[in-house]
mmCIF file of the N, C-alpha and C atoms, coordinates in Angstrom:
data_MODEL
# 
_entry.id   MODEL 
# 
loop_
_atom_site.group_PDB 
_atom_site.id 
_atom_site.type_symbol 
_atom_site.label_atom_id 
_atom_site.label_alt_id 
_atom_site.label_comp_id 
_atom_site.label_asym_id 
_atom_site.label_entity_id 
_atom_site.label_seq_id 
_atom_site.pdbx_PDB_ins_code 
_atom_site.Cartn_x 
_atom_site.Cartn_y 
_atom_site.Cartn_z 
_atom_site.occupancy 
_atom_site.B_iso_or_equiv 
_atom_site.pdbx_formal_charge 
_atom_site.auth_seq_id 
_atom_site.auth_comp_id 
_atom_site.auth_asym_id 
_atom_site.auth_atom_id 
_atom_site.pdbx_PDB_model_num 
ATOM 1   N N  . MET A 1 1  ? 93.542  -17.643 47.664 1.00 0.00 ? 1  MET A N  1 
ATOM 2   C CA . MET A 1 1  ? 93.916  -18.163 48.932 1.00 0.00 ? 1  MET A CA 1 
ATOM 3   C C  . MET A 1 1  ? 94.950  -19.159 48.706 1.00 0.00 ? 1  MET A C  1 
ATOM 4   N N  . LEU A 1 2  ? 95.772  -19.075 49.707 1.00 0.00 ? 2  LEU A N  1 
ATOM 5   C CA . LEU A 1 2  ? 96.884  -20.138 49.651 1.00 0.00 ? 2  LEU A CA 1 
ATOM 6   C C  . LEU A 1 2  ? 96.503  -21.521 49.869 1.00 0.00 ? 2  LEU A C  1 
ATOM 7   N N  . PRO A 1 3  ? 97.077  -22.633 49.412 1.00 0.00 ? 3  PRO A N  1 
ATOM 8   C CA . PRO A 1 3  ? 96.610  -23.881 49.918 1.00 0.00 ? 3  PRO A CA 1 
ATOM 9   C C  . PRO A 1 3  ? 97.378  -24.298 51.111 1.00 0.00 ? 3  PRO A C  1 
ATOM 10  N N  . GLU A 1 4  ? 96.943  -25.145 51.824 1.00 0.00 ? 4  GLU A N  1 
ATOM 11  C CA . GLU A 1 4  ? 97.548  -25.625 52.808 1.00 0.00 ? 4  GLU A CA 1 
ATOM 12  C C  . GLU A 1 4  ? 98.683  -26.708 52.401 1.00 0.00 ? 4  GLU A C  1 
ATOM 13  N N  . CYS A 1 5  ? 99.844  -26.811 53.021 1.00 0.00 ? 5  CYS A N  1 
ATOM 14  C CA . CYS A 1 5  ? 101.033 -27.654 52.627 1.00 0.00 ? 5  CYS A CA 1 
ATOM 15  C C  . CYS A 1 5  ? 101.538 -28.378 53.846 1.00 0.00 ? 5  CYS A C  1 
ATOM 16  N N  . GLN A 1 6  ? 102.316 -29.485 53.369 1.00 0.00 ? 6  GLN A N  1 
ATOM 17  C CA . GLN A 1 6  ? 103.097 -30.020 54.356 1.00 0.00 ? 6  GLN A CA 1 
ATOM 18  C C  . GLN A 1 6  ? 104.736 -30.110 53.777 1.00 0.00 ? 6  GLN A C  1 
ATOM 19  N N  . LEU A 1 7  ? 105.446 -29.669 54.817 1.00 0.00 ? 7  LEU A N  1 
ATOM 20  C CA . LEU A 1 7  ? 106.889 -29.822 54.447 1.00 0.00 ? 7  LEU A CA 1 
ATOM 21  C C  . LEU A 1 7  ? 107.567 -30.960 55.065 1.00 0.00 ? 7  LEU A C  1 
ATOM 22  N N  . PHE A 1 8  ? 107.843 -31.908 54.138 1.00 0.00 ? 8  PHE A N  1 
ATOM 23  C CA . PHE A 1 8  ? 108.452 -33.256 54.748 1.00 0.00 ? 8  PHE A CA 1 
ATOM 24  C C  . PHE A 1 8  ? 110.057 -32.984 54.933 1.00 0.00 ? 8  PHE A C  1 
ATOM 25  N N  . GLY A 1 9  ? 110.387 -33.460 56.144 1.00 0.00 ? 9  GLY A N  1 
ATOM 26  C CA . GLY A 1 9  ? 111.929 -33.175 56.342 1.00 0.00 ? 9  GLY A CA 1 
ATOM 27  C C  . GLY A 1 9  ? 112.145 -34.149 57.693 1.00 0.00 ? 9  GLY A C  1 
ATOM 28  N N  . THR A 1 10 ? 113.167 -33.816 58.533 1.00 0.00 ? 10 THR A N  1 
ATOM 29  C CA . THR A 1 10 ? 113.508 -34.341 59.675 1.00 0.00 ? 10 THR A CA 1 
ATOM 30  C C  . THR A 1 10 ? 114.425 -33.722 60.485 1.00 0.00 ? 10 THR A C  1 
ATOM 31  N N  . LEU A 1 11 ? 114.565 -33.830 61.625 1.00 0.00 ? 11 LEU A N  1 
ATOM 32  C CA . LEU A 1 11 ? 115.412 -32.984 62.612 1.00 0.00 ? 11 LEU A CA 1 
ATOM 33  C C  . LEU A 1 11 ? 116.864 -33.261 62.149 1.00 0.00 ? 11 LEU A C  1 
ATOM 34  N N  . GLY A 1 12 ? 117.459 -32.148 62.340 1.00 0.00 ? 12 GLY A N  1 
ATOM 35  C CA . GLY A 1 12 ? 119.146 -32.211 61.838 1.00 0.00 ? 12 GLY A CA 1 
ATOM 36  C C  . GLY A 1 12 ? 119.346 -32.041 60.646 1.00 0.00 ? 12 GLY A C  1 
ATOM 37  N N  . CYS A 1 13 ? 118.182 -31.829 59.625 1.00 0.00 ? 13 CYS A N  1 
ATOM 38  C CA . CYS A 1 13 ? 118.374 -31.790 58.270 1.00 0.00 ? 13 CYS A CA 1 
ATOM 39  C C  . CYS A 1 13 ? 118.734 -30.209 58.059 1.00 0.00 ? 13 CYS A C  1 
ATOM 40  N N  . HIS A 1 14 ? 119.960 -29.832 57.349 1.00 0.00 ? 14 HIS A N  1 
ATOM 41  C CA . HIS A 1 14 ? 120.387 -28.600 57.227 1.00 0.00 ? 14 HIS A CA 1 
ATOM 42  C C  . HIS A 1 14 ? 119.643 -28.063 55.887 1.00 0.00 ? 14 HIS A C  1 
ATOM 43  N N  . LEU A 1 15 ? 119.367 -28.816 55.019 1.00 0.00 ? 15 LEU A N  1 
ATOM 44  C CA . LEU A 1 15 ? 118.506 -28.395 53.782 1.00 0.00 ? 15 LEU A CA 1 
ATOM 45  C C  . LEU A 1 15 ? 117.101 -28.006 54.191 1.00 0.00 ? 15 LEU A C  1 
ATOM 46  N N  . CYS A 1 16 ? 116.579 -28.973 55.256 1.00 0.00 ? 16 CYS A N  1 
ATOM 47  C CA . CYS A 1 16 ? 115.043 -28.643 55.645 1.00 0.00 ? 16 CYS A CA 1 
ATOM 48  C C  . CYS A 1 16 ? 115.030 -27.279 56.427 1.00 0.00 ? 16 CYS A C  1 
ATOM 49  N N  . GLU A 1 17 ? 116.026 -26.886 57.175 1.00 0.00 ? 17 GLU A N  1 
ATOM 50  C CA . GLU A 1 17 ? 116.155 -25.639 57.829 1.00 0.00 ? 17 GLU A CA 1 
ATOM 51  C C  . GLU A 1 17 ? 116.283 -24.424 56.602 1.00 0.00 ? 17 GLU A C  1 
ATOM 52  N N  . VAL A 1 18 ? 116.809 -24.677 55.789 1.00 0.00 ? 18 VAL A N  1 
ATOM 53  C CA . VAL A 1 18 ? 117.127 -23.646 54.511 1.00 0.00 ? 18 VAL A CA 1 
ATOM 54  C C  . VAL A 1 18 ? 115.821 -23.632 54.136 1.00 0.00 ? 18 VAL A C  1 
ATOM 55  N N  . ALA A 1 19 ? 114.988 -24.761 53.671 1.00 0.00 ? 19 ALA A N  1 
ATOM 56  C CA . ALA A 1 19 ? 113.722 -24.539 53.011 1.00 0.00 ? 19 ALA A CA 1 
ATOM 57  C C  . ALA A 1 19 ? 112.630 -23.846 53.857 1.00 0.00 ? 19 ALA A C  1 
ATOM 58  N N  . GLU A 1 20 ? 112.723 -24.220 55.269 1.00 0.00 ? 20 GLU A N  1 
ATOM 59  C CA . GLU A 1 20 ? 111.750 -23.447 56.199 1.00 0.00 ? 20 GLU A CA 1 
ATOM 60  C C  . GLU A 1 20 ? 111.976 -21.957 56.016 1.00 0.00 ? 20 GLU A C  1 
ATOM 61  N N  . GLY A 1 21 ? 113.238 -21.614 55.851 1.00 0.00 ? 21 GLY A N  1 
ATOM 62  C CA . GLY A 1 21 ? 113.531 -20.134 55.673 1.00 0.00 ? 21 GLY A CA 1 
ATOM 63  C C  . GLY A 1 21 ? 112.899 -19.528 54.477 1.00 0.00 ? 21 GLY A C  1 
ATOM 64  N N  . VAL A 1 22 ? 113.059 -20.433 53.550 1.00 0.00 ? 22 VAL A N  1 
ATOM 65  C CA . VAL A 1 22 ? 112.484 -19.941 51.881 1.00 0.00 ? 22 VAL A CA 1 
ATOM 66  C C  . VAL A 1 22 ? 110.791 -19.871 52.235 1.00 0.00 ? 22 VAL A C  1 
ATOM 67  N N  . LEU A 1 23 ? 110.393 -20.438 53.027 1.00 0.00 ? 23 LEU A N  1 
ATOM 68  C CA . LEU A 1 23 ? 108.896 -20.600 53.220 1.00 0.00 ? 23 LEU A CA 1 
ATOM 69  C C  . LEU A 1 23 ? 108.348 -19.584 54.132 1.00 0.00 ? 23 LEU A C  1 
ATOM 70  N N  . MET A 1 24 ? 109.116 -19.009 55.133 1.00 0.00 ? 24 MET A N  1 
ATOM 71  C CA . MET A 1 24 ? 108.716 -17.905 56.046 1.00 0.00 ? 24 MET A CA 1 
ATOM 72  C C  . MET A 1 24 ? 108.250 -16.772 55.371 1.00 0.00 ? 24 MET A C  1 
ATOM 73  N N  . PRO A 1 25 ? 108.496 -16.221 54.402 1.00 0.00 ? 25 PRO A N  1 
ATOM 74  C CA . PRO A 1 25 ? 107.799 -14.999 53.997 1.00 0.00 ? 25 PRO A CA 1 
ATOM 75  C C  . PRO A 1 25 ? 106.290 -15.427 53.483 1.00 0.00 ? 25 PRO A C  1 
ATOM 76  N N  . PHE A 1 26 ? 106.192 -16.688 52.933 1.00 0.00 ? 26 PHE A N  1 
ATOM 77  C CA . PHE A 1 26 ? 104.726 -17.043 52.359 1.00 0.00 ? 26 PHE A CA 1 
ATOM 78  C C  . PHE A 1 26 ? 104.023 -17.363 53.828 1.00 0.00 ? 26 PHE A C  1 
ATOM 79  N N  . VAL A 1 27 ? 104.574 -18.074 54.758 1.00 0.00 ? 27 VAL A N  1 
ATOM 80  C CA . VAL A 1 27 ? 103.989 -18.132 56.022 1.00 0.00 ? 27 VAL A CA 1 
ATOM 81  C C  . VAL A 1 27 ? 103.391 -16.938 56.509 1.00 0.00 ? 27 VAL A C  1 
ATOM 82  N N  . GLU A 1 28 ? 104.304 -15.854 56.454 1.00 0.00 ? 28 GLU A N  1 
ATOM 83  C CA . GLU A 1 28 ? 104.025 -14.447 57.028 1.00 0.00 ? 28 GLU A CA 1 
ATOM 84  C C  . GLU A 1 28 ? 102.586 -13.846 56.245 1.00 0.00 ? 28 GLU A C  1 
ATOM 85  N N  . HIS A 1 29 ? 102.543 -14.342 55.058 1.00 0.00 ? 29 HIS A N  1 
ATOM 86  C CA . HIS A 1 29 ? 101.295 -13.845 54.245 1.00 0.00 ? 29 HIS A CA 1 
ATOM 87  C C  . HIS A 1 29 ? 100.302 -14.933 53.982 1.00 0.00 ? 29 HIS A C  1 
ATOM 88  N N  . GLY A 1 30 ? 100.158 -15.791 55.147 1.00 0.00 ? 30 GLY A N  1 
ATOM 89  C CA . GLY A 1 30 ? 99.136  -16.467 55.328 1.00 0.00 ? 30 GLY A CA 1 
ATOM 90  C C  . GLY A 1 30 ? 99.227  -18.094 55.065 1.00 0.00 ? 30 GLY A C  1 
ATOM 91  N N  . LEU A 1 31 ? 100.170 -18.574 54.471 1.00 0.00 ? 31 LEU A N  1 
ATOM 92  C CA . LEU A 1 31 ? 100.632 -20.089 53.924 1.00 0.00 ? 31 LEU A CA 1 
ATOM 93  C C  . LEU A 1 31 ? 100.560 -20.820 55.354 1.00 0.00 ? 31 LEU A C  1 
ATOM 94  N N  . LEU A 1 32 ? 99.739  -21.866 55.319 1.00 0.00 ? 32 LEU A N  1 
ATOM 95  C CA . LEU A 1 32 ? 99.599  -22.769 56.394 1.00 0.00 ? 32 LEU A CA 1 
ATOM 96  C C  . LEU A 1 32 ? 100.590 -23.990 56.034 1.00 0.00 ? 32 LEU A C  1 
ATOM 97  N N  . VAL A 1 33 ? 101.705 -24.167 56.784 1.00 0.00 ? 33 VAL A N  1 
ATOM 98  C CA . VAL A 1 33 ? 102.544 -25.160 56.416 1.00 0.00 ? 33 VAL A CA 1 
ATOM 99  C C  . VAL A 1 33 ? 102.811 -26.309 57.679 1.00 0.00 ? 33 VAL A C  1 
ATOM 100 N N  . GLU A 1 34 ? 102.320 -27.358 57.375 1.00 0.00 ? 34 GLU A N  1 
ATOM 101 C CA . GLU A 1 34 ? 102.766 -28.420 58.635 1.00 0.00 ? 34 GLU A CA 1 
ATOM 102 C C  . GLU A 1 34 ? 104.100 -29.028 58.364 1.00 0.00 ? 34 GLU A C  1 
ATOM 103 N N  . LEU A 1 35 ? 105.016 -29.039 59.323 1.00 0.00 ? 35 LEU A N  1 
ATOM 104 C CA . LEU A 1 35 ? 106.039 -29.711 59.401 1.00 0.00 ? 35 LEU A CA 1 
ATOM 105 C C  . LEU A 1 35 ? 105.939 -31.105 59.732 1.00 0.00 ? 35 LEU A C  1 
ATOM 106 N N  . VAL A 1 36 ? 106.345 -32.073 58.888 1.00 0.00 ? 36 VAL A N  1 
ATOM 107 C CA . VAL A 1 36 ? 106.279 -33.510 59.044 1.00 0.00 ? 36 VAL A CA 1 
ATOM 108 C C  . VAL A 1 36 ? 107.484 -33.976 59.019 1.00 0.00 ? 36 VAL A C  1 
ATOM 109 N N  . ASP A 1 37 ? 107.831 -34.687 60.087 1.00 0.00 ? 37 ASP A N  1 
ATOM 110 C CA . ASP A 1 37 ? 109.209 -35.428 60.388 1.00 0.00 ? 37 ASP A CA 1 
ATOM 111 C C  . ASP A 1 37 ? 109.002 -36.850 59.715 1.00 0.00 ? 37 ASP A C  1 
ATOM 112 N N  . ILE A 1 38 ? 109.763 -37.113 58.727 1.00 0.00 ? 38 ILE A N  1 
ATOM 113 C CA . ILE A 1 38 ? 109.586 -38.353 58.054 1.00 0.00 ? 38 ILE A CA 1 
ATOM 114 C C  . ILE A 1 38 ? 109.939 -39.561 59.076 1.00 0.00 ? 38 ILE A C  1 
ATOM 115 N N  . ALA A 1 39 ? 110.758 -39.190 60.155 1.00 0.00 ? 39 ALA A N  1 
ATOM 116 C CA . ALA A 1 39 ? 111.073 -40.389 60.887 1.00 0.00 ? 39 ALA A CA 1 
ATOM 117 C C  . ALA A 1 39 ? 109.974 -40.926 61.630 1.00 0.00 ? 39 ALA A C  1 
ATOM 118 N N  . ASP A 1 40 ? 108.811 -40.317 61.735 1.00 0.00 ? 40 ASP A N  1 
ATOM 119 C CA . ASP A 1 40 ? 107.620 -40.700 62.286 1.00 0.00 ? 40 ASP A CA 1 
ATOM 120 C C  . ASP A 1 40 ? 107.019 -41.887 61.895 1.00 0.00 ? 40 ASP A C  1 
ATOM 121 N N  . ARG A 1 41 ? 107.171 -42.309 60.499 1.00 0.00 ? 41 ARG A N  1 
ATOM 122 C CA . ARG A 1 41 ? 106.570 -43.272 59.882 1.00 0.00 ? 41 ARG A CA 1 
ATOM 123 C C  . ARG A 1 41 ? 107.391 -43.876 58.788 1.00 0.00 ? 41 ARG A C  1 
ATOM 124 N N  . GLU A 1 42 ? 107.606 -45.222 58.839 1.00 0.00 ? 42 GLU A N  1 
ATOM 125 C CA . GLU A 1 42 ? 108.542 -45.800 58.032 1.00 0.00 ? 42 GLU A CA 1 
ATOM 126 C C  . GLU A 1 42 ? 108.232 -45.550 56.540 1.00 0.00 ? 42 GLU A C  1 
ATOM 127 N N  . GLU A 1 43 ? 106.997 -45.553 56.133 1.00 0.00 ? 43 GLU A N  1 
ATOM 128 C CA . GLU A 1 43 ? 106.577 -45.357 54.592 1.00 0.00 ? 43 GLU A CA 1 
ATOM 129 C C  . GLU A 1 43 ? 107.167 -44.047 54.242 1.00 0.00 ? 43 GLU A C  1 
ATOM 130 N N  . TRP A 1 44 ? 107.063 -42.876 55.120 1.00 0.00 ? 44 TRP A N  1 
ATOM 131 C CA . TRP A 1 44 ? 107.786 -41.634 54.684 1.00 0.00 ? 44 TRP A CA 1 
ATOM 132 C C  . TRP A 1 44 ? 109.047 -41.640 54.504 1.00 0.00 ? 44 TRP A C  1 
ATOM 133 N N  . VAL A 1 45 ? 109.719 -42.344 55.430 1.00 0.00 ? 45 VAL A N  1 
ATOM 134 C CA . VAL A 1 45 ? 111.224 -42.553 55.152 1.00 0.00 ? 45 VAL A CA 1 
ATOM 135 C C  . VAL A 1 45 ? 111.609 -43.294 53.808 1.00 0.00 ? 45 VAL A C  1 
ATOM 136 N N  . GLU A 1 46 ? 110.890 -44.112 53.519 1.00 0.00 ? 46 GLU A N  1 
ATOM 137 C CA . GLU A 1 46 ? 110.951 -44.780 52.256 1.00 0.00 ? 46 GLU A CA 1 
ATOM 138 C C  . GLU A 1 46 ? 110.669 -44.022 51.048 1.00 0.00 ? 46 GLU A C  1 
ATOM 139 N N  . SER A 1 47 ? 109.542 -43.157 51.330 1.00 0.00 ? 47 SER A N  1 
ATOM 140 C CA . SER A 1 47 ? 109.197 -42.139 50.090 1.00 0.00 ? 47 SER A CA 1 
ATOM 141 C C  . SER A 1 47 ? 110.053 -41.057 49.900 1.00 0.00 ? 47 SER A C  1 
ATOM 142 N N  . TYR A 1 48 ? 110.583 -40.391 51.170 1.00 0.00 ? 48 TYR A N  1 
ATOM 143 C CA . TYR A 1 48 ? 110.998 -39.168 51.178 1.00 0.00 ? 48 TYR A CA 1 
ATOM 144 C C  . TYR A 1 48 ? 112.446 -39.127 51.720 1.00 0.00 ? 48 TYR A C  1 
ATOM 145 N N  . GLY A 1 49 ? 112.929 -40.188 52.137 1.00 0.00 ? 49 GLY A N  1 
ATOM 146 C CA . GLY A 1 49 ? 114.252 -40.075 52.857 1.00 0.00 ? 49 GLY A CA 1 
ATOM 147 C C  . GLY A 1 49 ? 115.423 -39.610 52.065 1.00 0.00 ? 49 GLY A C  1 
ATOM 148 N N  . LEU A 1 50 ? 115.529 -39.932 50.815 1.00 0.00 ? 50 LEU A N  1 
ATOM 149 C CA . LEU A 1 50 ? 116.533 -39.459 49.884 1.00 0.00 ? 50 LEU A CA 1 
ATOM 150 C C  . LEU A 1 50 ? 116.320 -38.089 49.225 1.00 0.00 ? 50 LEU A C  1 
ATOM 151 N N  . ARG A 1 51 ? 114.931 -37.729 49.345 1.00 0.00 ? 51 ARG A N  1 
ATOM 152 C CA . ARG A 1 51 ? 114.469 -36.355 48.521 1.00 0.00 ? 51 ARG A CA 1 
ATOM 153 C C  . ARG A 1 51 ? 114.104 -35.084 49.582 1.00 0.00 ? 51 ARG A C  1 
ATOM 154 N N  . ILE A 1 52 ? 114.281 -35.334 50.728 1.00 0.00 ? 52 ILE A N  1 
ATOM 155 C CA . ILE A 1 52 ? 113.926 -34.167 51.717 1.00 0.00 ? 52 ILE A CA 1 
ATOM 156 C C  . ILE A 1 52 ? 114.777 -33.022 51.463 1.00 0.00 ? 52 ILE A C  1 
ATOM 157 N N  . PRO A 1 53 ? 114.362 -31.816 51.779 1.00 0.00 ? 53 PRO A N  1 
ATOM 158 C CA . PRO A 1 53 ? 113.036 -31.501 51.912 1.00 0.00 ? 53 PRO A CA 1 
ATOM 159 C C  . PRO A 1 53 ? 112.093 -31.511 50.757 1.00 0.00 ? 53 PRO A C  1 
ATOM 160 N N  . VAL A 1 54 ? 110.717 -31.892 51.008 1.00 0.00 ? 54 VAL A N  1 
ATOM 161 C CA . VAL A 1 54 ? 109.844 -31.872 49.946 1.00 0.00 ? 54 VAL A CA 1 
ATOM 162 C C  . VAL A 1 54 ? 108.474 -31.185 50.298 1.00 0.00 ? 54 VAL A C  1 
ATOM 163 N N  . LEU A 1 55 ? 108.107 -30.021 49.601 1.00 0.00 ? 55 LEU A N  1 
ATOM 164 C CA . LEU A 1 55 ? 106.841 -29.476 49.882 1.00 0.00 ? 55 LEU A CA 1 
ATOM 165 C C  . LEU A 1 55 ? 105.763 -29.944 49.198 1.00 0.00 ? 55 LEU A C  1 
ATOM 166 N N  . ARG A 1 56 ? 104.519 -30.328 49.820 1.00 0.00 ? 56 ARG A N  1 
ATOM 167 C CA . ARG A 1 56 ? 103.412 -30.995 49.376 1.00 0.00 ? 56 ARG A CA 1 
ATOM 168 C C  . ARG A 1 56 ? 102.259 -30.203 49.665 1.00 0.00 ? 56 ARG A C  1 
ATOM 169 N N  . ARG A 1 57 ? 101.429 -29.922 48.436 1.00 0.00 ? 57 ARG A N  1 
ATOM 170 C CA . ARG A 1 57 ? 100.157 -29.252 48.482 1.00 0.00 ? 57 ARG A CA 1 
ATOM 171 C C  . ARG A 1 57 ? 99.101  -30.399 49.072 1.00 0.00 ? 57 ARG A C  1 
ATOM 172 N N  . CYS A 1 58 ? 98.427  -30.096 50.171 1.00 0.00 ? 58 CYS A N  1 
ATOM 173 C CA . CYS A 1 58 ? 97.456  -30.902 50.619 1.00 0.00 ? 58 CYS A CA 1 
ATOM 174 C C  . CYS A 1 58 ? 96.155  -31.117 49.696 1.00 0.00 ? 58 CYS A C  1 
ATOM 175 N N  . ASP A 1 59 ? 95.819  -30.083 48.959 1.00 0.00 ? 59 ASP A N  1 
ATOM 176 C CA . ASP A 1 59 ? 94.662  -30.067 48.145 1.00 0.00 ? 59 ASP A CA 1 
ATOM 177 C C  . ASP A 1 59 ? 94.898  -30.991 47.009 1.00 0.00 ? 59 ASP A C  1 
ATOM 178 N N  . THR A 1 60 ? 96.010  -30.923 46.210 1.00 0.00 ? 60 THR A N  1 
ATOM 179 C CA . THR A 1 60 ? 96.224  -31.538 44.946 1.00 0.00 ? 60 THR A CA 1 
ATOM 180 C C  . THR A 1 60 ? 97.098  -32.693 45.164 1.00 0.00 ? 60 THR A C  1 
ATOM 181 N N  . GLY A 1 61 ? 98.066  -32.835 46.142 1.00 0.00 ? 61 GLY A N  1 
ATOM 182 C CA . GLY A 1 61 ? 98.966  -34.034 46.404 1.00 0.00 ? 61 GLY A CA 1 
ATOM 183 C C  . GLY A 1 61 ? 100.266 -33.689 45.712 1.00 0.00 ? 61 GLY A C  1 
ATOM 184 N N  . GLY A 1 62 ? 100.315 -32.444 45.062 1.00 0.00 ? 62 GLY A N  1 
ATOM 185 C CA . GLY A 1 62 ? 101.565 -32.011 44.323 1.00 0.00 ? 62 GLY A CA 1 
ATOM 186 C C  . GLY A 1 62 ? 102.700 -31.851 45.119 1.00 0.00 ? 62 GLY A C  1 
ATOM 187 N N  . GLU A 1 63 ? 103.785 -32.150 44.674 1.00 0.00 ? 63 GLU A N  1 
ATOM 188 C CA . GLU A 1 63 ? 105.003 -32.160 45.351 1.00 0.00 ? 63 GLU A CA 1 
ATOM 189 C C  . GLU A 1 63 ? 106.082 -31.440 44.691 1.00 0.00 ? 63 GLU A C  1 
ATOM 190 N N  . LEU A 1 64 ? 106.781 -30.440 45.381 1.00 0.00 ? 64 LEU A N  1 
ATOM 191 C CA . LEU A 1 64 ? 107.809 -29.656 44.993 1.00 0.00 ? 64 LEU A CA 1 
ATOM 192 C C  . LEU A 1 64 ? 109.175 -30.093 45.767 1.00 0.00 ? 64 LEU A C  1 
ATOM 193 N N  . GLY A 1 65 ? 110.075 -30.825 45.013 1.00 0.00 ? 65 GLY A N  1 
ATOM 194 C CA . GLY A 1 65 ? 111.292 -31.075 45.709 1.00 0.00 ? 65 GLY A CA 1 
ATOM 195 C C  . GLY A 1 65 ? 112.458 -30.150 45.729 1.00 0.00 ? 65 GLY A C  1 
ATOM 196 N N  . TRP A 1 66 ? 113.195 -30.381 46.678 1.00 0.00 ? 66 TRP A N  1 
ATOM 197 C CA . TRP A 1 66 ? 114.588 -29.532 46.841 1.00 0.00 ? 66 TRP A CA 1 
ATOM 198 C C  . TRP A 1 66 ? 115.399 -29.889 45.647 1.00 0.00 ? 66 TRP A C  1 
ATOM 199 N N  . PRO A 1 67 ? 115.927 -28.776 45.068 1.00 0.00 ? 67 PRO A N  1 
ATOM 200 C CA . PRO A 1 67 ? 116.127 -27.418 45.589 1.00 0.00 ? 67 PRO A CA 1 
ATOM 201 C C  . PRO A 1 67 ? 114.851 -26.449 45.115 1.00 0.00 ? 67 PRO A C  1 
ATOM 202 N N  . PHE A 1 68 ? 114.492 -25.514 45.708 1.00 0.00 ? 68 PHE A N  1 
ATOM 203 C CA . PHE A 1 68 ? 113.598 -24.652 45.299 1.00 0.00 ? 68 PHE A CA 1 
ATOM 204 C C  . PHE A 1 68 ? 113.975 -23.296 45.921 1.00 0.00 ? 68 PHE A C  1 
ATOM 205 N N  . ASP A 1 69 ? 113.495 -22.191 45.404 1.00 0.00 ? 69 ASP A N  1 
ATOM 206 C CA . ASP A 1 69 ? 113.521 -20.866 45.876 1.00 0.00 ? 69 ASP A CA 1 
ATOM 207 C C  . ASP A 1 69 ? 112.250 -20.364 45.849 1.00 0.00 ? 69 ASP A C  1 
ATOM 208 N N  . ALA A 1 70 ? 112.065 -18.922 46.341 1.00 0.00 ? 70 ALA A N  1 
ATOM 209 C CA . ALA A 1 70 ? 110.877 -18.297 46.487 1.00 0.00 ? 70 ALA A CA 1 
ATOM 210 C C  . ALA A 1 70 ? 110.032 -18.177 45.110 1.00 0.00 ? 70 ALA A C  1 
ATOM 211 N N  . SER A 1 71 ? 110.727 -17.951 44.153 1.00 0.00 ? 71 SER A N  1 
ATOM 212 C CA . SER A 1 71 ? 110.112 -18.166 42.723 1.00 0.00 ? 71 SER A CA 1 
ATOM 213 C C  . SER A 1 71 ? 109.454 -19.379 42.329 1.00 0.00 ? 71 SER A C  1 
ATOM 214 N N  . ALA A 1 72 ? 110.283 -20.495 42.742 1.00 0.00 ? 72 ALA A N  1 
ATOM 215 C CA . ALA A 1 72 ? 109.541 -21.906 42.438 1.00 0.00 ? 72 ALA A CA 1 
ATOM 216 C C  . ALA A 1 72 ? 108.465 -22.007 43.341 1.00 0.00 ? 72 ALA A C  1 
ATOM 217 N N  . VAL A 1 73 ? 108.324 -21.671 44.573 1.00 0.00 ? 73 VAL A N  1 
ATOM 218 C CA . VAL A 1 73 ? 107.475 -21.902 45.585 1.00 0.00 ? 73 VAL A CA 1 
ATOM 219 C C  . VAL A 1 73 ? 105.994 -21.126 45.035 1.00 0.00 ? 73 VAL A C  1 
ATOM 220 N N  . ALA A 1 74 ? 106.397 -19.674 44.674 1.00 0.00 ? 74 ALA A N  1 
ATOM 221 C CA . ALA A 1 74 ? 105.253 -19.074 44.179 1.00 0.00 ? 74 ALA A CA 1 
ATOM 222 C C  . ALA A 1 74 ? 104.558 -19.653 43.106 1.00 0.00 ? 74 ALA A C  1 
ATOM 223 N N  . SER A 1 75 ? 105.314 -20.060 42.001 1.00 0.00 ? 75 SER A N  1 
ATOM 224 C CA . SER A 1 75 ? 104.803 -20.973 40.965 1.00 0.00 ? 75 SER A CA 1 
ATOM 225 C C  . SER A 1 75 ? 103.989 -22.252 41.412 1.00 0.00 ? 75 SER A C  1 
ATOM 226 N N  . PHE A 1 76 ? 104.619 -22.810 42.142 1.00 0.00 ? 76 PHE A N  1 
ATOM 227 C CA . PHE A 1 76 ? 104.047 -24.217 42.795 1.00 0.00 ? 76 PHE A CA 1 
ATOM 228 C C  . PHE A 1 76 ? 102.752 -23.847 43.474 1.00 0.00 ? 76 PHE A C  1 
ATOM 229 N N  . LEU A 1 77 ? 102.634 -22.790 44.166 1.00 0.00 ? 77 LEU A N  1 
ATOM 230 C CA . LEU A 1 77 ? 101.369 -22.575 45.005 1.00 0.00 ? 77 LEU A CA 1 
ATOM 231 C C  . LEU A 1 77 ? 100.298 -21.887 44.094 1.00 0.00 ? 77 LEU A C  1 
ATOM 232 N N  . ALA A 1 78 ? 100.776 -21.408 42.949 1.00 0.00 ? 78 ALA A N  1 
ATOM 233 C CA . ALA A 1 78 ? 99.878  -20.661 42.102 1.00 0.00 ? 78 ALA A CA 1 
ATOM 234 C C  . ALA A 1 78 ? 99.085  -21.756 41.133 1.00 0.00 ? 78 ALA A C  1 
ATOM 235 N N  . SER A 1 79 ? 99.833  -23.041 41.074 1.00 0.00 ? 79 SER A N  1 
ATOM 236 C CA . SER A 1 79 ? 99.288  -23.917 39.986 1.00 0.00 ? 79 SER A CA 1 
ATOM 237 C C  . SER A 1 79 ? 98.239  -24.850 40.392 1.00 0.00 ? 79 SER A C  1 
# 
């Protein structure tokens, strides 16, 4: 079973849109991804502002920073 994840990003972020595209095949196979806008909380801006997009596993708190491709996402989700 695939873990639930969050994708930290913000509106107007081109790399975040690319990351969403990388994740779409996983979503089509059951991955649940919550899109989190870092602009909603100051601590997210401080933590992720220079690193977005960042994929975070809700179960372990593990993070996969950009750049990532489908292979890296598959490995991240399997770990």
